[in-house]
Residue frames relative to the residue before (quaternion, step in Angstrom):
aa qw qx qy qz dx dy dz
H 1.0000 0.0000 0.0000 0.0000 0.00 0.00 0.00
P 0.5742 -0.6256 0.3987 0.3465 3.62 -0.92 0.81
Q 0.6372 0.5306 -0.3400 0.4437 3.61 0.99 -0.72
T 0.6154 0.5443 -0.3434 0.4551 3.59 1.03 -0.76
R 0.6802 0.4665 -0.2868 0.4873 3.58 0.92 -0.88
A 0.6459 0.5336 -0.3262 0.4378 3.63 0.96 -0.82
R 0.6853 0.4628 -0.2777 0.4890 3.59 1.10 -0.63
G 0.5060 -0.6753 0.4105 0.3456 3.58 1.26 0.05
M 0.4543 0.7153 -0.4237 0.3201 3.56 1.20 0.50
V 0.6569 0.4156 -0.3126 0.5459 3.58 1.28 0.25
T 0.0849 -0.7987 0.5945 0.0387 3.57 -0.84 0.95
D 0.2041 -0.7449 0.6241 0.1182 3.52 -1.20 0.67
G 0.1146 0.7940 -0.5906 0.0869 3.55 -1.07 0.68
L 0.4471 -0.6493 0.5349 0.3039 3.51 -1.36 -0.25
T 0.4497 -0.6564 0.5351 0.2839 3.56 -1.09 0.77
P 0.6757 -0.4663 0.3465 0.4538 3.64 -1.19 0.16
E 0.6628 0.4886 -0.3025 0.4801 3.60 1.18 -0.49
G 0.5668 -0.6320 0.3649 0.3824 3.59 1.28 -0.02
K 0.5005 0.6427 -0.4340 0.3849 3.60 1.24 0.24
P 0.4619 -0.6859 0.4772 0.2974 3.61 -0.91 0.82
Y 0.0276 -0.7731 0.6332 0.0259 3.54 -1.18 0.62
R 0.1729 -0.7414 0.6384 0.1137 3.53 -1.32 0.40
Q 0.0838 0.7912 -0.6021 0.0671 3.56 -0.97 0.86
L 0.5558 -0.5889 0.4658 0.3568 3.52 -1.28 0.34
A 0.3896 -0.6878 0.5639 0.2391 3.54 -1.08 0.77
F 0.7029 -0.4222 0.3352 0.4640 3.57 -1.30 0.03
P 0.3961 -0.7853 0.4259 0.2120 3.63 -0.59 1.08
V 0.6555 0.5077 -0.3164 0.4610 3.62 1.18 -0.35
R 0.1716 -0.7771 0.5996 0.0845 3.58 -0.94 0.91
M 0.0437 -0.7786 0.6259 0.0084 3.56 -0.97 0.91
S 0.5500 -0.6627 0.3967 0.3177 3.57 -0.92 0.86
D 0.7759 0.3593 -0.1892 0.4829 3.62 0.99 -0.73
F 0.7733 0.2662 -0.1625 0.5520 3.61 1.20 0.00
R 0.1403 -0.7836 0.6014 0.0677 3.55 -0.96 0.87
F 0.2937 -0.7468 0.5761 0.1552 3.54 -0.78 1.08
E 0.1284 -0.7962 0.5887 0.0541 3.58 -0.91 0.88
V 0.3516 -0.6724 0.6046 0.2424 3.55 -1.14 0.70
S 0.1257 -0.8595 0.4946 0.0294 3.57 -0.36 1.23
R 0.7998 0.1232 -0.0851 0.5813 3.59 1.20 -0.14
P 0.6021 -0.5789 0.3981 0.3792 3.58 -1.19 0.41
P 0.6182 -0.5158 0.4104 0.4281 3.57 -1.23 0.25
P 0.6069 -0.5724 0.3852 0.3945 3.62 -1.11 0.50
R 0.4940 -0.6314 0.5107 0.3107 3.53 -1.19 0.64
L 0.6591 -0.5054 0.3739 0.4127 3.56 -1.21 0.48
G 0.8450 0.1428 -0.1384 0.4965 3.56 -0.74 1.10
E 0.3918 0.7637 -0.4553 0.2368 3.59 1.25 -0.08
H 0.7994 0.2652 -0.1295 0.5233 3.61 0.97 -0.78
S 0.2798 0.8065 -0.4887 0.1803 3.60 1.24 0.29
R 0.6693 0.5062 -0.3114 0.4459 3.59 0.85 -0.92
E 0.6669 0.4976 -0.3093 0.4604 3.59 0.91 -0.88
V 0.6479 0.5119 -0.3190 0.4652 3.58 0.98 -0.84
L 0.6794 0.4850 -0.2972 0.4635 3.60 0.87 -0.90
R 0.6142 0.5220 -0.3552 0.4734 3.62 1.02 -0.68
G 0.6552 0.5194 -0.3035 0.4570 3.57 1.00 -0.82
L 0.6763 0.4625 -0.2799 0.5005 3.57 1.22 -0.49
G 0.6426 -0.5747 0.3043 0.4053 3.56 1.29 0.11
Y 0.4709 0.6589 -0.4608 0.3630 3.61 1.20 0.12
G 0.3801 -0.7103 0.5467 0.2281 3.56 -1.10 0.76
D 0.7008 -0.4815 0.3280 0.4117 3.54 -1.30 0.32
E 0.6395 0.5254 -0.3352 0.4502 3.61 0.98 -0.77
D 0.6557 0.5057 -0.3063 0.4695 3.58 0.95 -0.86
I 0.6561 0.5086 -0.3073 0.4653 3.58 0.96 -0.86
T 0.6422 0.5129 -0.3214 0.4704 3.59 0.99 -0.81
A 0.6452 0.5097 -0.3200 0.4707 3.59 1.01 -0.79
L 0.6385 0.5157 -0.3263 0.4690 3.60 0.96 -0.79
S 0.6516 0.5078 -0.3057 0.4734 3.55 1.00 -0.82
A 0.6608 0.5106 -0.3034 0.4588 3.60 0.93 -0.89
D 0.6936 0.4618 -0.2629 0.4863 3.58 1.12 -0.70
G 0.5100 -0.6793 0.3978 0.3468 3.58 1.29 -0.01
V 0.3886 0.7234 -0.4800 0.3088 3.58 1.24 0.35
I 0.7778 0.1360 -0.0821 0.6081 3.57 1.05 -0.75
């Protein structure tokens, strides 16, 4: 929406691979603090191993899931 872009709530950037991306910036505005988007959104599956470890999966299980194409 044009108003979203006019308020600076849409950011454009490049991924580490050089591909352009667009994402929403932080929607809340405060007079004494400015939130900045400092990096692109995560790539598909980028944090799968960390998330699965946090859920209690071991490295062997995660490797098997990856080999089976689940993650």
